[in-house]
C-alpha positions in Angstrom: -68.7 91.0 0.4 -69.2 90.3 -3.4 -72.7 90.9 -4.8 -74.7 87.8 -5.5 -75.9 87.2 -8.8 -79.4 86.7 -9.5 -79.6 83.7 -12.3 -83.2 83.5 -12.1 -84.8 83.8 -15.4 -88.1 86.2 -15.8 -90.9 86.4 -18.1 -93.9 89.0 -18.7 -95.9 91.1 -20.8 -93.6 93.8 -22.2 -94.9 96.4 -20.1 -94.2 94.0 -17.2 -91.5 92.0 -18.4 -90.2 90.7 -14.9 -93.6 89.9 -13.7 -93.4 85.8 -13.3 -90.3 84.1 -11.5 -89.4 80.7 -13.2 -88.8 78.1 -10.4 -88.4 75.0 -12.4 -89.5 72.9 -15.1 -92.4 70.4 -14.6 -93.4 69.0 -17.6 -93.5 69.3 -21.4 -95.3 68.4 -24.5 -95.8 68.9 -28.5 -97.4 72.2 -27.3 -95.6 73.8 -24.8 -93.4 73.7 -21.8 -94.9 73.4 -18.1 -93.0 75.7 -15.3 -93.6 76.4 -12.0 -93.1 79.9 -11.4 -94.1 82.8 -8.6 -95.7 86.1 -8.8 -95.1 89.2 -6.5 -98.5 89.5 -4.6 -99.1 91.9 -1.7 -95.2 91.5 -0.6 -95.7 88.0 -0.9 -94.8 85.2 -3.8 -98.1 83.6 -5.2 -97.1 80.2 -7.5 -98.8 80.1 -10.7 -98.4 77.7 -13.7 -96.9 79.3 -16.7 -97.2 77.3 -20.3 -94.7 78.4 -22.7 -95.4 78.0 -26.2 -92.4 75.7 -27.8 -89.9 77.5 -30.2 -90.6 75.2 -33.0 -94.7 76.3 -33.3 -93.4 80.1 -33.6 -94.2 80.4 -37.1 -98.0 79.5 -36.1 -98.1 82.0 -33.4 -101.4 83.5 -34.7 -102.9 80.2 -34.3 -102.0 79.5 -30.9 -102.4 83.3 -29.7 -105.8 82.7 -30.9 -106.5 79.4 -29.1 -104.9 80.4 -26.0 -106.8 83.5 -26.0 -110.0 81.6 -25.9 -109.1 79.5 -23.2 -108.7 82.5 -21.0 -112.0 84.1 -22.1 -113.7 80.8 -21.3 -112.1 79.9 -18.1 -112.2 83.0 -16.5 -115.9 83.0 -16.6 -116.2 79.3 -15.0 -115.4 79.9 -11.3 -115.7 76.1 -10.2 -113.1 74.2 -7.7 -112.9 71.6 -10.5 -111.3 73.8 -13.0 -108.0 75.2 -13.1 -108.2 78.9 -13.0 -106.5 81.0 -15.3 -104.7 84.5 -15.1 -103.8 85.6 -18.5 -102.3 85.0 -21.9 -99.6 87.4 -23.3 -96.8 87.5 -25.7 -93.7 88.3 -24.2 -89.6 88.2 -24.4 -87.9 85.1 -23.9 -87.1 84.2 -20.4 -84.1 86.5 -19.3 -82.6 87.9 -16.3 -84.3 90.4 -14.3 -83.8 93.5 -15.5 -82.4 92.6 -19.0 -85.7 91.9 -21.4 -84.4 94.5 -23.6 -81.3 91.7 -24.4 -83.9 89.3 -25.8 -85.1 89.8 -29.2 -87.3 86.4 -29.8 -90.6 86.5 -28.4 -92.7 83.7 -27.3 -96.2 83.1 -26.4 -97.4 82.6 -22.3 -100.5 81.1 -20.5 -100.6 81.6 -16.8 -102.9 79.8 -14.7 -103.0 79.0 -11.0 -100.5 76.4 -9.5 -102.3 73.4 -8.1 -100.4 71.4 -5.5 -100.9 67.6 -5.5 -100.9 64.2 -7.5 -102.4 63.8 -11.2 -104.7 61.1 -10.7 -102.4 58.5 -12.6 -99.9 59.4 -9.7 -102.5 59.0 -7.2 -103.8 55.8 -8.5 -100.0 54.3 -8.4 -100.1 55.4 -4.6 -103.2 54.0 -3.2 -104.0 50.5 -4.4 -105.5 49.3 -1.2 -108.9 48.3 -0.8 -109.8 50.9 1.2 -109.4 53.6 -1.2 -111.8 52.4 -3.7 -114.5 54.4 -2.3 -112.2 57.5 -2.2 -111.3 57.0 -6.0 -115.1 57.0 -6.5 -115.6 60.2 -4.9 -112.9 61.7 -7.5 -114.4 60.3 -10.5 -118.2 61.8 -9.3 -116.2 65.0 -8.9 -114.7 64.7 -12.3 -118.4 64.0 -13.4 -120.1 66.9 -11.6 -117.3 69.3 -13.4 -117.9 67.6 -16.8 -121.9 68.5 -16.3 -121.1 71.8 -15.5 -119.0 72.1 -18.7 -120.9 70.3 -20.8 -124.5 72.3 -19.5 -122.8 75.5 -20.4 -124.1 77.1 -17.3 -121.5 79.3 -17.4 -121.2 80.3 -21.0 -124.3 81.3 -22.1 -125.4 77.6 -22.7 -122.6 76.9 -25.2 -121.1 73.3 -24.2 -117.7 73.4 -23.3 -115.6 70.5 -24.5 -112.3 69.7 -22.4 -110.7 67.8 -25.1 -108.0 65.5 -23.5 -109.3 63.9 -20.2 -106.7 61.6 -19.0 -105.0 60.8 -15.7 -102.3 63.3 -16.4 -104.9 65.9 -16.9 -106.6 65.6 -13.4 -104.8 66.9 -10.2 -106.2 65.5 -6.8 -105.2 68.3 -4.5 -104.2 68.0 -0.4 -108.0 68.3 0.5 -108.8 65.7 -2.1 -110.3 67.8 -5.0 -110.0 66.5 -8.5 -109.1 69.5 -10.6 -109.2 69.6 -14.3 -105.8 70.9 -16.0 -104.5 71.7 -19.4 -107.5 72.5 -21.6 -105.2 72.7 -24.6 -107.5 71.1 -26.5 -110.9 72.8 -25.2 -113.7 73.6 -27.7 -116.7 76.2 -27.3 -119.6 74.1 -28.4 -119.6 71.1 -31.2 -116.5 71.5 -33.7 -115.9 69.1 -36.4 -113.1 68.7 -39.3 -110.6 69.5 -36.6 -107.0 67.8 -37.1 -107.3 64.6 -34.4 -105.4 65.7 -31.5 -105.3 63.7 -27.8 -104.2 60.8 -26.1 -104.6 57.5 -27.3 -106.8 55.2 -25.8 -108.5 58.3 -24.1 -109.8 59.8 -27.5 -113.4 58.8 -28.7 -113.5 56.8 -32.2 -115.3 60.2 -33.8 -112.4 62.1 -32.7 -109.7 59.6 -34.5 -112.0 59.3 -37.5 -112.9 62.8 -38.0 -112.0 65.3 -35.4 -115.3 65.4 -34.1 -115.1 67.2 -30.4 -118.5 67.1 -28.6 -119.4 66.5 -24.7 -120.1 62.8 -26.2 -116.2 62.8 -26.8 -115.6 64.2 -23.1 -117.9 61.2 -22.0 -116.2 58.5 -23.8 -112.9 59.7 -22.3 -114.5 59.5 -18.9 -115.2 56.1 -19.1 -111.7 55.4 -20.3 -110.7 57.1 -17.4 -112.9 55.2 -14.9 -111.7 52.0 -17.0 -108.1 52.9 -15.7 -109.3 53.6 -11.9 -110.9 50.1 -11.9 -108.4 48.1 -13.1 -105.0 50.1 -13.2 -104.1 49.5 -16.5 -104.6 52.5 -19.3 -107.1 52.1 -21.6 -106.8 50.9 -25.6 -108.5 51.5 -28.9 -109.7 47.7 -29.2 -112.9 47.3 -27.2 -112.9 43.7 -27.0 -109.7 43.9 -24.9 -111.4 46.7 -22.8 -114.5 44.5 -22.4 -112.0 41.6 -21.3 -110.3 43.9 -18.9 -113.3 45.4 -17.3 -115.4 41.5 -17.4 -112.2 40.1 -15.2 -113.3 42.3 -12.4 -115.1 40.2 -9.4 -118.4 42.7 -9.8 -118.4 42.3 -13.5 -118.2 38.4 -13.5 -121.0 38.0 -10.8 -123.4 40.7 -12.6 -122.9 40.9 -16.2 -125.6 43.6 -16.2 -122.7 45.8 -14.9 -120.5 45.2 -17.5 -122.8 46.2 -19.9 -123.6 49.6 -18.0 -119.7 50.2 -18.2 -119.5 49.6 -21.5 -122.2 52.1 -22.4 -119.9 54.7 -22.0 -117.2 53.4 -24.5 -120.1 52.8 -26.8 -118.8 53.4 -30.5 -122.2 55.6 -31.1 -121.8 59.2 -29.1 -125.6 59.3 -28.8 -125.5 56.3 -26.7 -123.2 57.2 -24.2 -124.9 58.4 -20.7 -124.3 61.5 -18.5 -121.4 61.0 -16.6 -123.2 61.6 -13.0 -126.1 59.4 -13.6 -123.8 56.5 -15.1 -121.4 56.6 -12.3 -124.3 56.6 -9.7 -125.3 53.1 -11.0 -121.8 52.2 -10.6 -121.5 53.4 -6.9 -124.8 52.1 -5.9 -123.9 48.3 -7.5 -120.5 47.9 -5.6 -121.8 49.5 -2.4 -124.7 47.0 -2.0 -123.2 44.0 -3.7 -122.3 41.0 -1.9 -118.7 41.0 -0.5 -118.1 43.9 -2.1 -118.4 46.5 0.7 -114.6 47.4 0.8 -114.3 48.1 -3.0 -113.2 44.4 -3.7 -116.2 43.8 -6.0 -114.5 45.7 -8.6 -110.7 45.4 -8.1 -109.0 42.3 -9.4 -108.3 39.8 -6.6 -104.8 40.4 -4.8 -102.1 38.5 -6.4 -100.8 35.4 -4.8 -97.3 35.5 -2.6 -95.4 34.6 -6.0 -97.2 36.7 -8.1 -96.6 40.8 -8.6 -99.4 43.0 -10.1 -97.8 45.9 -12.3 -99.5 49.2 -12.3 -98.6 52.9 -13.5 -95.5 54.6 -11.8 -96.1 57.9 -10.1 -93.3 59.7 -12.0 -91.8 59.3 -15.1 -91.7 56.3 -17.4 -91.1 52.5 -16.5 -93.7 50.8 -14.4 -94.2 50.4 -10.7 -94.4 46.7 -9.1 -96.5 46.5 -6.0 -95.5 43.0 -4.8 -97.7 41.4 -2.1 -95.3 38.8 -0.8 -96.6 37.2 2.3 -99.6 35.1 3.6 -100.7 37.7 6.3 -100.6 40.3 3.8 -103.2 38.3 1.7 -105.2 37.8 4.9 -105.3 41.2 5.9 -106.0 42.5 2.5 -109.2 39.9 2.6 -110.5 41.4 5.4 -110.1 45.1 4.4 -111.6 43.7 1.0 -114.7 42.5 2.8 -115.2 45.5 4.8 -116.8 43.5 7.7 -113.7 43.6 10.6 -112.3 46.4 12.4 -108.7 46.9 12.4 -108.2 45.5 16.3 -110.3 42.4 15.0 -107.9 42.1 12.0 -105.2 41.8 13.8 -106.6 39.0 16.1 -107.7 37.1 13.0 -104.0 36.3 11.9 -102.8 32.6 13.0 -101.1 32.9 16.0 -97.8 31.1 15.2 -94.8 33.0 14.5 -94.3 30.8 11.4 -97.5 32.5 9.6 -96.6 35.8 11.0 -93.3 35.4 9.2 -94.8 34.2 5.9 -94.2 30.6 5.7 -97.9 29.7 5.3 -99.7 31.5 2.6 -103.2 31.2 3.1 -105.6 32.0 0.3 -107.6 35.1 -0.5 -110.7 33.4 -0.5 -109.9 31.4 2.7 -111.1 32.2 6.2 -109.0 33.1 8.8 -108.4 30.7 11.7 -110.0 32.3 14.9 -107.2 33.0 17.2 -106.7 34.0 20.7 -107.4 37.8 21.7 -103.9 39.0 21.8 -102.0 38.3 18.7 -98.9 36.4 18.9 -95.8 38.9 19.4 -93.1 38.6 17.4 -89.4 37.7 18.6 -87.2 38.0 15.6 -87.7 40.4 12.9 -89.5 39.5 9.9 -88.3 39.7 6.2 -90.0 43.0 5.1 -87.3 44.4 2.5 -89.0 45.1 -0.8 -92.9 45.2 0.6 -94.9 47.9 0.3 -95.0 50.4 3.5 -98.4 49.8 4.6 -98.4 45.9 4.1 -94.8 45.6 6.3 -96.7 48.1 9.0 -99.5 45.9 9.2 -97.4 42.7 9.5 -95.5 44.3 12.3 -98.6 45.4 13.9 -100.3 42.0 13.7 -97.0 40.8 15.7 -97.0 43.5 18.3 -94.3 45.7 16.7 -94.4 49.4 16.7 -92.4 50.8 13.4 -90.6 54.1 13.1 -89.9 55.1 9.5 -87.0 57.0 7.6 -87.4 58.2 4.1 -84.7 57.9 1.5 -84.9 59.3 -2.2 -84.5 56.8 -4.5 -85.9 56.8 -8.1 -85.1 52.9 -9.1 -87.6 52.0 -6.6 -91.4 52.3 -6.3 -92.7 55.0 -3.7 -92.9 53.4 -0.4 -91.2 50.4 -0.6 -89.1 49.1 2.3 -85.6 49.2 1.6 -83.8 48.1 4.6 -85.1 47.0 8.4 -83.1 48.1 11.7 -83.0 45.1 13.2 -82.3 43.0 9.8 -84.4 40.2 9.1 -84.1 37.3 11.3 -82.3 39.4 14.2 -83.8 39.6 17.7 -86.5 42.2 17.9 -87.8 44.7 20.9 -91.2 46.5 20.6 -89.6 49.1 18.2 -88.1 48.6 14.6 -87.1 51.0 12.4 -87.8 50.8 8.5 -85.9 52.7 5.7 -88.6 53.5 2.8 -87.9 54.8 -0.4 -89.8 58.3 -1.6 -90.1 58.7 -5.1 -88.2 62.1 -5.8 -88.7 64.7 -8.1 -87.0 64.0 -11.5 -86.5 66.7 -14.1 -84.2 65.6 -17.0 -82.2 68.3 -18.6 -83.6 67.6 -22.0 -86.9 69.0 -20.4 -84.9 72.2 -19.6 -83.9 75.2 -21.6 -80.2 76.4 -21.0 -79.7 79.8 -19.7 -75.9 80.6 -20.9 -72.7 78.7 -22.3 -71.0 78.6 -25.5 -73.0 75.5 -27.2 -76.2 74.1 -27.3 -76.5 70.6 -26.4 -78.1 68.1 -28.6 -81.1 65.9 -27.2 -81.6 62.5 -27.8 -80.8 58.7 -27.4 -77.3 57.3 -27.3 -75.8 54.2 -27.2 -72.8 53.9 -24.7 -71.0 50.8 -24.1 -73.4 48.3 -25.1 -76.4 50.4 -23.5 -78.8 53.1 -24.7 -79.5 56.0 -22.8 -82.6 58.1 -23.2 -83.3 61.5 -22.0 -79.3 62.3 -22.7 -77.8 65.4 -23.8 -74.6 65.7 -25.8 -71.9 68.3 -27.0 -69.8 67.4 -30.4 -66.4 67.5 -30.9 -64.7 70.9 -31.9 -61.0 72.4 -32.5 -61.2 74.4 -29.3 -59.9 74.4 -25.9 -63.1 75.0 -24.6 -65.4 72.5 -26.9 -68.8 73.1 -24.8 -70.0 75.2 -21.7 -73.8 74.9 -21.2 -75.6 76.2 -18.1 -78.9 75.0 -16.7 -81.2 76.8 -14.0 -81.4 74.9 -11.1 -82.8 77.5 -8.6 -81.8 75.7 -5.4 -85.0 73.3 -6.3 -82.4 69.9 -6.3 -80.5 67.9 -4.3 -78.5 65.6 -6.6 -77.5 65.6 -10.4 -76.9 62.2 -12.1 -75.6 61.3 -15.5 -73.8 58.2 -17.0 -70.9 59.9 -19.0 -69.2 58.4 -22.3 -68.2 59.6 -25.8 -69.4 58.3 -29.2 -66.7 58.3 -32.1 -65.9 56.2 -35.3 -64.9 53.0 -34.5 -61.3 52.3 -34.5 -60.6 55.7 -33.0 -59.0 56.2 -29.4 -61.5 58.7 -28.2 -61.0 60.0 -24.9 -63.5 62.7 -23.3 -63.2 65.1 -20.4 -66.3 65.9 -18.4 -66.7 68.6 -16.0 -69.7 69.8 -13.7 -69.7 72.9 -12.0 -72.4 74.3 -9.3 -72.6 78.1 -8.8 -69.4 78.5 -10.7 -67.2 75.6 -8.1 -66.0 72.7 -9.5 -67.7 69.3 -8.5 -65.5 67.0 -10.2 -63.6 66.1 -13.6 -63.7 62.6 -15.4 -61.7 61.3 -18.1 -63.7 58.9 -19.8 -62.6 56.5 -22.7 -64.5 55.1 -25.5 -66.2 51.7 -24.6 -66.4 52.8 -21.0 -68.9 55.1 -19.3 -68.8 56.9 -15.7 -71.7 57.0 -13.4 -71.9 60.3 -11.5 -74.1 61.1 -8.4 -73.3 64.9 -7.7 -74.7 66.8 -4.8 -76.3 70.3 -5.9 -78.1 71.0 -2.8 -78.8 74.9 -2.5 -77.2 75.6 -6.1 -78.7 78.0 -8.5 -77.1 76.9 -11.4 -75.5 73.7 -13.0 -72.5 74.0 -15.8 -71.3 71.2 -17.4 -68.3 71.4 -19.4 -66.2 69.1 -22.1 -63.0 70.7 -22.0 -60.2 68.6 -22.8 -57.6 69.5 -25.6 -56.0 66.4 -25.5 -59.4 64.5 -26.4 -59.2 67.2 -29.5 -55.3 66.5 -30.5 -55.3 62.6 -30.1 -58.7 61.2 -31.3 -62.1 62.4 -33.5 -64.8 62.6 -30.7 -68.5 62.6 -32.8 -70.0 63.4 -29.4 -69.7 63.8 -25.6 -72.6 62.2 -24.4 -73.9 63.2 -20.8 -76.5 60.0 -20.5 -79.7 60.5 -18.9 -78.9 63.6 -17.5 -81.1 64.5 -14.6 -81.6 66.3 -11.6 -83.4 64.9 -8.2 -85.1 66.9 -5.6 -87.6 66.2 -3.0 -91.2 65.9 -4.4 
């Protein structure tokens, strides 16, 4: 029996070079790549997060080593459930196969932290847009406020305030227990620092950071105010305070109480000295929205739900783009109004829907401000399947429940649709229905672009960027330039059994008038998954099953393409790996 080759990459300090096994890359930025990894502990595997300094910053290694060592020194002293724990920072060999660290002459800088399961706050907000989620969102914000107080008071750092420096929805993770954890302390400062280069995320950085690089607890408080505005409105903040005031002023509670609007804007005040402590500021917000008339369900702050012909855009749970949540039926509006009012139990809500089949199928569209018409104590049972495709799952199941139907669900990975959107139903719309129906629902997959990964083997390093093929631009693409050899390009990536599909749009870029012909080949664990011949001005979309595969190999190996054309680049447009989230 042949021996299985371990293609996994490892990193570690010089004395223990294989200490951490890299599982998959989960993010990247201007400073570092972030990897999900594991390390052996007591006979098992413990998950960790490993930051690897980007190779382009190697010339500043001493500077970054000082910054990362300071993170370790500070964060080790702060034992708090709202702050990510750190293990160590070290300089070690570049990622390598087990037992082969000596073959690597390049050294990289590493920072190892606890691995936090869960959703970023940005993902959480996109997935929790119902009125009943509002108080949970306030509880999460209260946890963040408490953690900031701990950092700013210096309770664990000899009374020296600790400044996070980059408080954004991406740097707050809500774990499965509902605990908000601050991560990515890459801009951490101890005590107040001024005169530093301005770093951070636009919309969340304070004016004094932009103007003078002045980091302090007050700049964190500004970011917390921006973070709260994001949770309340579903829109990322902007630097223009007039726009922010208008957005917050459009909320029902602030429209009824201009004093509350002034209170919200305090945290975004240009004067750092006027920004209040986060916990006290948030208490006023929570108290106002709890006691305000008609806002017990959180509806006092959320904008009114859009009508049947409207769609509200909210940020997506994954990479890029925007997610549309469509409230598409009159019943959904009635149910949401009842939930926002917070006055009706679920069984009361189902009885409050008008009892005719037309209302249940969405042919009437009462306003959210209208009062539901009382009906009989037993809701009318649907006899035909209403149209639910395109609706959020929660609204579809509520609609069906109001009609006396029970829904079973089947999930499919779909990166093109919002999370938990109904794709189709069985039976289909308009067909006779019994007591139970089946809904096929989207699930947002884990998407990793090859531009986020480092190749582990091959004869050629692929170029990353955006390329235009057959009239369309494909971002996050990789491409191989042409060369006079039988094997133009061979590049291999580690996938370690973490993905199910590989998707890309294949095409060639060449000088106008050339008869360009490119050959593309995909191999998983050395086995061919297909070969495609693509001429210029044409594209080929591929969707390859890579389930269980350890390595993904891309080849452009066509002698004919070299002899009969002058190809500038073989492009794997939008090349990405799809996995279970």
